N, C-alpha and C positions, 0 to 999 in steps of 0.2 A: 591507630584507630581511636578516635576520641569517644569518651563515654558520655559526653554532653548530649542530652536528648533534645535540646532546643534547636529549632531550625535556624540556620544562619545563611543569609543570601550571599554574604562575602565568601564563606567557605565553599558554597555551591559553585560560585563563579571561579574560584581557585581550582576546584576539581575539574571543571569543564575546560579551563585554560590548560591545565596539565594534560588532559586527554588530547586536546587539539594539538599541542606541541609535540607530544611523544608519538602521536599517530598521524602526523602530517603526511607521511608517505602513503599510508593506506588511504587517506582522504583524497590525495592527489591521484592515486591509481583509480579510485572510483570515479573521480571527476573525468579523467581521461577516458575511462571505460564508457561512462554515460555519454560523453560527447561523441566518441567514435561510433557507438552503436546508433545513436539518434541521427548523426550526420549521414551515416550510410542509409538509414531508413528514409530520410528526406530526399537523398539523391535518387534512390530507387523509386520513390513516389514521383519525383520529377520525370524520371525516365518513363514511368507509366503514363503520365499525362502527355508526354511527347509522343508515345505510341498511340494514344487515343486520338491525337490530332492527325497523325498519319493515316489512321483508319477512318477519319471523318465521323467519329462518334459524336452524336448530338448531345446537348445538355450543357449546363453550366459547369464547365470543367474546374473553374476555380473553387466553386462551392464543393464539388466532389473532392478536390484536393484538401480543402480545409476539414471536411468530414473525416477523411483518412487520417489526417494529422491529429485531429482531436481523439479519434479512436486509439491511435498509437500512444498518445500521451497518457490516456486513462489506463490502458493496459500496462504499459511499461512502468509508470509511476507506482501502480498498485503492486506489481510483481517486485519492483525494486524495494518498496517499503517492507514487504514480507521478508525479503532476503536480509535487509538491515535489521529487522526486528529479531530474527533468529541469531544475530551476531551481537546481542546485547552484552554477552559475557566475553567478548573477544579480548578485552583488556585483562582478562584473568584466565586465558586459555593455557598458560604454562604455570609451573610452580613458582618461578621467580616473579612473574607478573602478578600472580595471585598474592604472594607475600608483600610485594611492593604496594599493591592496591589496598591490602588490608591495613597497612601501616600509615595510610594517608590520614592527616589530622582533620577528619570530617566524620560526621555520623553516617550510619548505614543508609538512612533515608536520603541524605544529601547525595551520597554516591549513587544510589539507585535512581534518584530523580535526574542526576547528571546523565546517566546512561539512557534513561527514557527520553530525555530531551534530544539526545543524539539520534536515536533510532526513529524518533517521530518528526523532529524539526530540522536538525542539522543535515540529516540524510536527504530530506526533500530539498533543502537549499542547494546541496551539491547537485541533485538531479536537475533542478531548474536552471542552475548556472550552466550546466552542460547542455541543456536544451537551448538556452539563449545563444550560446556560441555556435551550436550546430545550425541554428537558423541563420546566423550571420554567415556561416560557411556556405549555406545554400544560396543566399543572396549574392555572395562573392562569386559563386560559380554559375549564377543565372545566365550570363552571356553565352555559356557553352551549350545551353539547351534551346531548342526551337519551341519556345512557349510564348503565349501572349504576354503583353506588357504588364497586365495585372498580377502576374505571378512574381513580379519584382517587389511586391508589397510585403511587409512584415506580417506574415499570416497569423502569428501568435496573438497579435492584437485584434485581428479581424475575427478570430474564432469567438472572442468574448464580446464582440460588438453586436449591435441590434440586428443587422441583416442575417447574422449567423446564430442568433439566439436559439432558433428551433433545433440546432444541433444538440444542445444540452437540455432542451425543454422536454418534459414528459407530459403528454396530454392525458389528464386523468380520465377523460371520457372513454379512452381506449380500454381502460381497466374497470370501468363502471364505478369510479370513485369520484367524489365531489371535489376533492382537493389534492393538489400535488404534494402538499405538506406531508401527508401520510406516506406516500411513496418514498420521498426523500429521506424521511426519518427512518424508514425501514432499510433503505440502502446504506445509510450512514451507520446504523446499528449493526448491520451485517458486516460492513468493512471493519468496524471497531472490534467485533468479535473475532474475525479472522486474524487481525493484527495482534490481538491479545493472545491468541493461540500460539502464534509463532514466537511471541515474547516468552511465553511459558515454556515452549520447547527450547528456546535459546538458553533459558536459565537452568533447564534440567539436563540437557545433553551437553557433554563436554566437547565432542567433535561431530562435525557434519550435522549440525542441529537442523539446518533447513531441509536437508534430504530426509532425515529421520522423521521430522515433523510432518512434512508433506506426504511421506509414505504412510504414516499412521492415519492422517486425515483421509487419504484416499481409501485405505482399508476400511475405516469406519463408515465412510460414505457408501462403499460398495455393499458392506454387510447390512447397513440400514436400508438401502434401496431394495436389496434382494428380499429382506424380511418384510418390508412394507408392501411390496408388490404381491408377495405370496399370501400375506394375511389380509390384504385389502383389495384383492383383484376385482371383486364384484363392485366394491364402492367406486373404484377408479373407472370401471367401465360405465357405471351408471352416471358418474359425474361428467363423462364425455357427452352422454346423451342429454344430460340436464345441465348444460353449460351455463345457462342464465342463472340458475340457482347458485351454482358454484361461485360465479363472479359477484353475485349480490352479497355474499358473505365475506368477500375479500376486504371490504372496508372495515370489518370487525376483526378479521384474522390478522391483518398486517400490524395494527397497533399492539395486539397481544404478542405477536412474534417479536416486535421491536423491543418490548419490555423484557421478554425472556432473553433476547440477545444481549441487552444491556446488563442484565443481572449476571449472565454468564461471563460477560466481559469483566465485570467487577471481581467475580470469583477468580478469574484467570490472573488479574492484576495482583490480587491478594496472595495467591499461591506463588506467583513469580517473585513477589517481595520476600516471602518466607524462604524460598530457595536461595535468593540473593543474600538474605540475612544469614542463613546457615553457612553459606560459602565464606562468610567473613569470620566464622568461628573455627570449627575443626573438620566438619564433614558437610555433606550436601543432602541430608535427610529432609524430606518434605515436612514431616510432622515431628515435633520435639516436645517433650514435657518441660 
């Protein structure tokens, strides 16, 4: 471990290259897992469309198919990112790996950034590569399905095209808000907060970080919901009857929540770095003098 405090891009790239070379089997397994899971989902979606044709269900079936694929991509990529975030310390999950990683000629910040890039960017590259090959597999198997010719198109491109833009478009008027920008900022801040929570859990727990983190999050959510309902039951009931007033405050509430979520995200990142830094010394205490 180098004591140089200056950031060096060359050292960062060397650490990332080392991680990729030593963990190529893990990345390959994840690629195969993403590909297999998504390919099976696409095949079942095609079987569902085939069944809809047999039952003479009306509507734009290709639009429905793209909607399902978009929903699947959002859910799977989000879940996959959380799982990868909890594995930020997998290169140090054994004593030998930990000693080897501690002895790398790079600063703690460079090693931490290397792991962050992996769980945030490299993991998504693996997911979308698997998604791309899964879509090619669907197209290769298309002659086996009794589906219209339009289903032979590369649907991943169509999802992001103008005709299917309303799949990912949020109408602000439905929420009584003047701009979609507020909603998207809120959704992004919420996703960043959730991702940072699993990174914090991954740096704190040595084993089964994802299961332990999601268990804690579910327990906190249940306790918070139960407490809120019991303390604010009258307010909730009145808000149901005064729905217009509630939604009129949403345009003010969402930016405030977005700021709070972003602040909590920064706190989680700082705590994660401290845990990672302490793991490079002698123990894994969160606060040190």
